[in-house]
N, C-alpha and C positions, 0 to 999 in steps of 0.2 A: 268221601275224602280221606287220602291215608293220610299215614307218619310223613310219609318222605316228604309231603307240597308243605307240609306245617312250618318248617323253618323258614321257607321262600316267601310264601306269605306275608310273614311278619320285620323278617329280617330287614324289609325295605323302613320300614316304620322306626326300626333302632335307627339306622342310616342316614336316614332324614332327618330325623331328631337331631344327631348329630350334629350333621354340615348346615342345619337351619339355627341353632343353638338357642332352641325354642326358650323364651323368658319374658313373659309379660307382664306389665305393672297389675296389680290386683287389689282386690276389694279388702275391707276391714274384717278383723276375724270375730268379731262377735261374743266369743266366749267368755266365762265368769272366769273372774279373777288374773285377768290379762289385762295389760293397758289395751285400749282400745285405738290402735294405730294401723295403720293400712299395711297390710302383708305385703310381699312384692311375689312369693310364690303362690300356687294352685289352694287355696283356702278348703279345706278337707273337713270342715265342719267341726274339729273336736270330736271325732267319734275315737272309740277305743281301740289302741293298736291292739295287734296280734304279739301276742309273746312267741317268745323263744330262748334257747339257753342251749348254748353251745360254748366250744372252746378254743379259746385266742392262741395268739400267737406264741404266748411263753405258758400255753397248756391250763389257763386255767378258766372257771366255770365263767360264764358271764350268761346274764338273763336279764330281760328288757323290764321283769318286775324288780329285781337285785338293782337297779340302777335307776326307781322312782326317786321322784326329789329334786332332779333337776332335768333339764333339755337333754336330748341326745340327736343328737345328726344320725339315720341310719343311711347308708347306703350300699350298693350293690355294685362287685368290680370282678373282676380276678387280676389275680398278679400277674400273669404273662401277657395280659390283654395290650395291645400297643396300639389301641385308636382312644375309645373316651374315656378308660379308663385313669391314665395316668393323668387328664387332663382336669377330672373331679379330683383325683386326690390332690392335684394342684391347689384347688381353689378351698379343698376345706384346708390345707396347710396356712393358704394365705392368709385367709379366714380366722384362723387358728392366731395367727401374729398380728392381725390386726385387733383383735379382742385382748390382746396383751395378759395381765395379771387375769382377768378376768376370763377367761378360756378355761381356768380350775372350774367353774361351777358348770363345764359343759363337759358330756360325754360324747365321743364318737365311735361309731360302731360300723364296720365292714364288713356286708357277708358274703362269702366266696360265691361267684356264680360259675365257678371252675374247679370243682371238687377232685376231677380227674388229674388237672397240673398246679393247683396250691396246693405246692409241698411245703412243708416246713422253711423249707430253705428258700425256696420261690418268694416265699409271702415276708419272711425275712430282709429279703433283698429289697423287694420292691416297697417295703417300710422303711427300710432305711434310706434307700434314693429319694424319697421324697419327704425324709425328716419327720416321719410320723411314728418310727418305732415304740418309742418310750409314752407318744399322746393318745394312740387309737388302739382298739382292739378289732384287731383282722380275725372273725368267726369262720372256722371251718369245718366242714364234718361231711358224711360219705352224701351221694346223690338223694337217695332215698331219704338221708332227713334233712335236708335242704330243700326239698323239693315241696313237701305243704309249705314252707315258709318264702316260697317265691310264689307259691298262687296265692298265700294270705295276704300278700303286698302287690299280688296283681301283676307280678315279673310274665314275662316270656322269656326262658332259658334254652337255648340251642338242645336239641336231646344228644346224650352221650354220641349217636352214632353218626350225628349230622359230617357232613361233607367239609371238608378241611378249610375250606374256603368259607364256611358261615361256622364255623365251629366256635369262636368267641364270641356270637352273636346273643345280645341278651338286651332287655328293656336297661336304659340308664335312667337310675329313678333314685333319687335323693329326699328321706323324707326328713319332716323336723316333728319330733315328738317332746310335747310339752313335759312339764315334772308330774304331771298327774297321771302320765301314759297315753294321751292322747292325740291322737293324729292333726297335725294342724298344719300341715305344709307339704305339697309334694312340688320338688322343682325336676324336671323332666331336662334331657341332655345333660350338658354340663353344666352345673350353678354359674350363674357371674358373681363373682365374690362380694361385691358392693350389696347385690339384692341377698346373698345368702348373708351377711353380715351385718345386715341389717333385721332381717326374718330371726338370727339368732338373739341378738340384741334385745328385741321386742320380747321373746321368751324368756330371756335371763330378769326382766325387768329394766335393762337399760334405756338409758337416751337414745334413741336410734339415730344413723346418719340422716341424715335428708336423703330421700328417693325420691328425684322428679317422678311427679304423675303427670304421664303423659298420655294424653286423650285418645286411645290405639282400643282399638275393640282386644278385650283378652276373654276364655271362657273362665268367667268369674263370676260370683253374684256380684250386681250392680254396674256391671260394666256390658258394653254391648257387642254381641256376640259378634266373631270373627264373621267374615262372610264365606260362603259356602255357594259353591256353581257346582255342580254334579251330572252325571247323565242320570237319567231314571232308568228302573229297571225295564220299564215298560214301554221305553222309548221316551223322544225328547230331554230336557235336561230339568232339575229341581232346586231352587235356590232358595233360601232364607230369606231374601229380601220380596220375592213374591207370595212370600208366606206373612206378610207385617198385615199385621191387624187380626192374626190367631195365634193363640199360645200353643207355641210348637215345643214336641217329645221329642227331643234329638238322641236317640239310640245308634251307639255303636257297636256292631258285633260283628258272626262270623258264621259259617255254616259247621264250622269243626269246634265253636266253643259250644259245650255241654250246656254250663248256667246261661248264656244267651237264649239258647233254644229252650232253656225251662222257662225263661221271663216272659216270651214271645206269647204265651193264651193269654199273659195277665196284660200285659199291650193291647193284643188285641179287645181282648173285652173291655177294659178304659176306652181305646177308639170308638169301638161302636156306641159306648154310655154318654158321651163326652161329645160327642164328633158334633152335635147339630147343635153344641154350646160353643162351636169355634175353636175346636180343639185339634190340632192335627199328631199324628207321631208319626215320625221320618224316622225310619230305619237304614242306618249305612253300613252296607257291607265293606268288608276291608278286604281290598285286592285279592279277590276272584273272579271266576268269568262269569260271564252273564248268563249262559246255561246252564251252572250249576246252581248259580243262586236262586234263576226261575223254577227249576224241578224241586229245589228244596221250600220256596215258597210255599208252592202247591201241595208239598205235601203236608207242613204245619197250618196250611188255609188262612194264611196271614193275607189282609186286605188291607193294609195301609200301606203307605208309599215305600216303594225303597229305591236309595239312589248307589251307587256305584262309586268308590273310592277305589279306585284300579290302583292308583299310583302311589297311595297311604299319603297324600298332601294334607287331607283335612283333618284327618288323625294328628299330625304332627299341628295343626294350625290351634285344633281344640286339646291339646297336651293331653291325649290318649296314651296312657304308659298300659293297659290291660284291659280287656275284654271281659263281660261288657262295662260299657261307659255311660251313664246318661246325664243330656240337660235338659233343664227347663226353658223354657225361653217365652217371655211375654209378648204380649199384641204389640209391644213396643220396639222389639227385638233386643231387648234387655236379659241379661243370663238370672235367671232367679235362684236355679239348684244345680250342683254339677257334684255327680254321686259313680263314682267307681266303683264295681262291682253289683252284682244281680238286685234287684228290684224287688222289692215287696206293696204290699198291697198296702198296709198304713203309712210305706215311708210315699209313695204315689199320691193317696187320702191327703198326708200334711201339707205335702209341697206344692201339688197338683190345685188343689180346692181353692185353696189363695188366691192363685194366679188366673185361674178361670173367675173364679169372682170380683176380682179386681182387686184383692184387699193385698196382696205382697208390697213388700218395703223393700229396698236393699239395704 
């Protein structure tokens, strides 16, 4: 798989998420020190957020650790982007307006996804247009400095030499980090103002605005998993409904993704060790051809079933902002765990074993 093909594989995810405006009601956070109220965004289980240290629009150094003690909105955008970025900026501005004086207890950070075009003038113009110049830190650096940060937050950003029609393509992701520096919420596409305001108020320890808990599937612990019906690599179709009664480890991946490849032997070992206990590992490949995927699967000697998400629709339904991403779904079709990033044996042991043995709770 060549790098030239990489942008085309994921730009569909970015555009689909943007057009769909994906935002699902989610379950409660369960983290200590935070009010036990349901968060609207995808719950990230209070994992430690990757640090960064970059200069903002005023030339001031800003780090995540330096903002410790108050919640932080961390979003990613380009100042010359004309698609989702202005929408996200407006959602943040309106959320701050809704908070009123309480907004002073919240930090807002935008990290550039377009270092070649995010000049000081462009950033200042974009910030002023959205009335955020004095209210957020817009962080810019060279591509070499930003790339590890994008990867740490599971972002796809179009390479420097991308064709003009996709040069602005990037994952639209907005994270909410709590005062202890932990990832609490991920919102893909453009955050809904009501949902963003609701979750920020929870992290600030304020009374949240009531959000209707619509009884719809969502990729969040305690909710029914969204419907999934995809062509199988070996023919036919694969659906989550057909797997009801089994524990499903749903793994989103692609052949060009090194972390995906490195975790596949672990998934294969688990599949062999627990499949007689009613466990299925289901890999969902992202927007690649059947022939390429089949060749790769033979090479890595994977025997668990593979589905083909050629249009990226399943990725949007399951809030997949980066690869790999894995969910654990119980025998009743309820999501029990959502894990962006690479798996390890300890995580599978802690999250999967209790579900297999019927001890998981929402």
